[in-house]
N, C-alpha and C positions, 0 to 999 in steps of 0.2 A: 504493500500500500504506500507507505512513505509519506513524506511531507506534502507532495503535490497530489493529494487525494482527499476526498471529503472525509470529515471526521464526525462520527455520530456519538453524541454525549447523552446518555440516558439520565433523565431527571425523575424526581418523584412524581411530578405532575405532567410529564410528557417527554419530549426529545428536543435537543438542540443539534442542528447540523451546521458545520462550519466549512467554509471554502475561501477562495480568494475574494476579499471584500464582500463576503456573504455570510450572513447569520440568519438561520431560519429556526424559529421557535414555534412548536405546535404540540397539540395534545396527542395522545396515543392513537386515537381513531383517525385523526388527520394524517399522521405519519404512515399508518398501515395503508390508507386509501391512496396516498400520493407519493409513496416512497420512490418508485421508479422515476417519476417525473422530477422529483426534487433532487435525487442523486445525479440525474443527467444535467440539470441546471448547475449543480455544484461542480461537476467534472468539467463542464464547459468554461467555468470561471477561471481555470488555470491556463487556458490556451494562450492568453495574451500576457502572461506573467513574464516580465523582463528579468533576465539573470545578469544583465550588464553591470548593474550596481554602479551607476555613474559616479566617477571619481570626483569627490569634493563638490558635487552638484546636487541640487534638489530636483532640477530638471535641466533641459538643454540650455536654458537661458539664465540660470541662477546658480551662482557659486555659494558655497557654504564653508565657513571655517570658524574656529573658536580660538580666542586669545586669553591666555592666563597672564594678566598684567604683572602680578607680583606674588611672592610667597610670604610677604609681610602681612600681619594681621593684628587687629585691635581686640580680638577675642581669643580665647583658648578653649575651643570646643573640645569636649572630652573624647569625641570619636573622629576628629578631623582626619580625612583620608590622606592629607599631605603634610600633617604636622605644621599647619600654618602658624606663622609667627616665630617659630624657632629659627628660621632663616629669614633674611630680609633681601632676597634677590629680586631685582626689578628687570622686567623685559625691556629691551631697548627699542626705540622707534626704528633705528637703522636696520636691525635684524628683521623686524616686522615688515617694514617697507620693502625690503628685498624679497621676502617671501611673497608679499602681495603682488609686487611687480612681475615676478616670475609666474605666479599663478594666473594673473591676467593675460600675460603673454602666451601662456599655454592654452588659454580659453578666450580667444579674442572676440567671440560672438556673444559673450554673456553681458547682459545689461543690468542684472540684479545681483545683490549680494545679501545673503543671510549671515549676519555678523553677531557672534555671541561672545560676551565677556564673562568669564567665570572665575571661580576661586581656585586657589592654590594658596591663597591668602585672601584678603579683601581687595577686590579690584579697584575700588575708589581710593585706595592708598597710593595708587599710581595713576591718578586722574590725568596727569599731563600726557601720558601715553594714549589713554582713551580718547582724549580731545584731539591729539595729533592724527590718530588713525581715522577718526570720523571726518575730520576736516580734509584729510588727504583723499579719501574715497569720494567725498562730495565734490571735491575739485575736479574729479574725473567723471563727474556726472552719472555716477551709479545710483540706481534706486536702492536704498538701504532699508533692510528690515533688521532692527537692532534689538538685542535682548541682553540682559545682564542678571546674573545671580549675585546677590549682595547680602551681607548681614544687616544692612539697613541703618547702621549707626551714623554713617556720614551722609546719608541721603539729604537731610535738610540743607546742607551746605551747597549741594550741586543740583538740587531739584529743578530750578529754573532752566538750566542748560539741558538737562536730560529731557525735560518736557518739550523744549524746542525741537529736539531731535527724535522725539517719539520713541524713546526707549521703552521696551517692555521690561518691567522690573519684577523679578522673582525674588522675594525676600525670605531668607531663612529665618524661621521662627518656630520654636518648639512648645509654644503654649505654656501650660502650667509648669513645665520643666525648663523653661528658657534660662532662668538664673542658674540652674544646676548644670544643664547640658552645655550651655553656651555662655560661660562667664566672661565678663569684660575685664580689661586691664584697669583696675582701680575704679571701676564704675559698674552699676547695675544695668546689665544689658536689657533686662525686661522693662525697666523704667525708660531707658533711651528709646526702645522700640515703640513703646506706647506713645511717646511724643511724635515719633516718625509717622506712625499710622494715622494719628489725628491730623497731622499736617497733610499727608497724602490724601486723606479723605476729602479735604477742603480744596486742595490746590493741584491735584494731578488727576488725569483721566483714569478712572477706576477700571476701564476695560484694558488698561495697560499695566495692571498690577496683579500679581499672584503671590501666594505664600507657599513656601516649600517646607514641609514638616518632616523631621527625622524622628522616628518613633523608637523609643527605648522603654525599658521597664518603668522609667520614671514618669512617663506621660501616657502609657498605653491605656490605663483605666479611664483617664479623663479625656481621651481623644474626641468622643462625640461632642462634649461640651466646649472643648477648645475650638473645634471647627465652627460650632454654632456661634461662639463669641466673635471669631474672626469675621464671620459673615454679617452678624447683626450689629456689632459695635463699629466695625471699620468698613463695612459695605464692600468687602473683597469677595469676588465670585469665582475665583480660580485657585484651587488648592491642590498641591501635589503631596501625597502621603506615601512614605516609604519607610520600612524598618531599617535600622542601622546595620551596616555590613562591615566586616573586616577588610583591610586592604594592605598596602605595602607599609603604611605609616606605623610608627611606634604607638601612637595613641589609639589608632583604630583596632589594634590587635587585642585590646582589652575593652570589649564593648558590653554594655548592659542590654543585651538583646532580648526582646520578648519572644516567647515560644511562638511557633507558627499558629497554633490554635488561639493564643492570646491576641495576636495581630489580626487574624481573620475575624474573630468574634467582635473585636472592638471596631474594626473597619466596617463590617456589615451593620453594626449598631449605629454607626455614624450615618451610613446611607439610609437606614430605616428612619432615623430621627429626621433627616432632611426631607424625606418623602412624606412623612407624617405631617410635617409643617408646610408642605407644598412649596419648598424653597428650590428655585431653579439656579443651580450653580454648576461648576465643572470640577469634579473630583478626579484627579489624575493619579495613576500609579503604574508600575511596570508589570503588573500581573494581569491587567485587563485592558485589552485594546481591540480595535476593529480587526477582525480576522484577516490575516495577511501572511504571505511568505516572502514578501519583497524586502522587508527591512532586515538588515543584519548589522549590528553595531560593530564599529572598528573597520569596516570596509566601504561604507557609503557615507558620504558627507562628514568624514571624520579627519580633519586636519587640525591638530591641537598645537598651538604655538606656545612653547614653554619658556619661562624666565631663564632656564638654563641653556637657551639658544638651541633647542631641539624642536623638531616637528615629530609629534607622536600621534597615535590614534586613540588615546584614552586619557581623560582628564586625571585619572589616578596615577598616571606615569608622567612625571615631570623631570626625572633624572635618568641618565643613561645607565648608571651603575645597577647591575642586576637585571637589566632589560636588553642586553646586547643581542641576544639570540632568539627572543620570542616574537619578533616582528612588530612590536608595539612602537619602538623607536624607528621612525621612517627616514629621518635625516638629521645628522649632527654637524654638518658643514654646509651652511647656506650657500656658499659660493659654488658648491658642487651639486646643488639640488637638481634632480632630474625626475620629472613626474612619471616617466615610463618606468624608471627603476623603482620608484615608490610603489607603483602599481604592482610590479612583480613581487615586491616584498609582501604586500597585502595578500596577493593571491597564493604565494608560496607558504607564508607563515600563519596568516589569519583565516583565510577562506576555508582551510581544512577543518576549522572549528565551527563552521556553519552547522546549524541543527540538522540539516538534511543528511549530514555525514555521520550522525549518531543515532542509533536506533532508539536509545532512551529518550530522545527528543522527537525524532521524525515519526515514530510509531505511537507517540503519546496522543491521546484524544484531545488534549488541551493545547497542542502546539501552535495552532493558528491564532489563538487568543493570547496566550502567554508570550511575553517578550522578555523573560528573565534569562534566556539562554545567552548570557553575556560572555564574550570571549575571555575577558579578564578574570571572571569567576572560574572558567575552565583552566586558565593558566595557573591561577593561584591554588587550585585544587588538583594540580598535577594531572591535568587533562580529564579529570572526572567531573561529573555534574555537581552543581552546588546543591546539596541535599536540602538545605534550609529553604531555598527558593522553590524547589520542587514540592516540598511539603505544603508550602503556602498555596501554590497554584492548585494542587489537588484538593485542598480544602475549600478554597475560595471560589474557583470558577463554577463548579456545579451549584453551589449555594446561591451565587449571584445570578446565574442563569435561571434558576428556579424562581427567584423573585422577579426577574425580567419577563418570564413567561406569563406571569400573572399581572404585571404592571410595567408597561414599556417606559415609564418615567425613569426606571433604573438605568435603562440604556442611555437615555438622554443625559442623566446625571454623570455617568462615567465616560461615555464616548463624546459628549459635547456636540459641537456642530458636525463632527464626522458622521454621527448617526443620521443626520438629516441630509447631508450633502453628498456623501461619497459611498454609501453602502446600501446593499440590498438587504435590509433587515425587515422581515415580514413575520 
């Protein structure tokens, strides 16, 4: 059967059938009556699946890349994947500009750029770089779609400039555990963020704001109420919820991780609460997504520019040491950068980690919806699947689909606009 075949998920109240951009929910009688027709529809959905995985592109006209401006940080998050703040390495504009110029030269017909600034530290601690990069790309008349992951502490200082350039802001915030999980250097980060959220509520377009929550034992029980507070108090309608993971960093190796059952129960309770209150928001996570086989992290739209003057394919890898042979470091000498060579590294080192090459993923009934088959997790687990994520998926997906089979608002809550615009969900 494999990855490119329909998956049938048996539910307590019916069946879910998944295929490429296709999710069909129906009761047992409907399934028995229409099984052949439905499976034919699902099989046909795979015919136009592209395996080209456009390098550093979202489509033929749009380039995508991520910039980590600095490893410096004004917080000391207990689970930081890059030990932010222990080092104070800034990315230079010269290195960034050379990468941008060569990428543009390699893709002369692209008019649009998806540009993401993210952590390794707090991006706004190297605001000068952010400003120079944006000004440089605007001078070349690119249409920019800019996003930034930030801890939010410095946002009040730069908010007017960010608003002019329509940054989408994803603010890291852990709710009731903010002060414990994300302590500030000589300040209370929870109090600072409260001030930031109040300012944003009054002075920034709220459709350009989201919250990113890392779930630990410290905030798992309060998750539904934390999410409700974010929505009602600050009017933010996009929230990403993920459990904490270990990574290469010293801090992340000692994580206060909720059990899979604890995470699933609390996450579903959050959805149930929002549905009961008829609240229309977007709740994102890596365990539930529009069914697809096309996305594969680290090989599509993944050029990460590191403060250590590296081009990598994962935000968790910002140094070369220990990563020389796993394919995540794509280039460590910008003067010699060659995108054909980079592509070969991706295909030789990373593409073999694609879920289609592992029966534990490709034969799994949940593979089309689940997007936790992260190459970095495979690498960190010596080429084995990440058991924690798999346990969450096996608990969460059927319970979520059972709810969705009774009330399609669950689909809208988790899939957002994708449910309405790009998928055949019936």
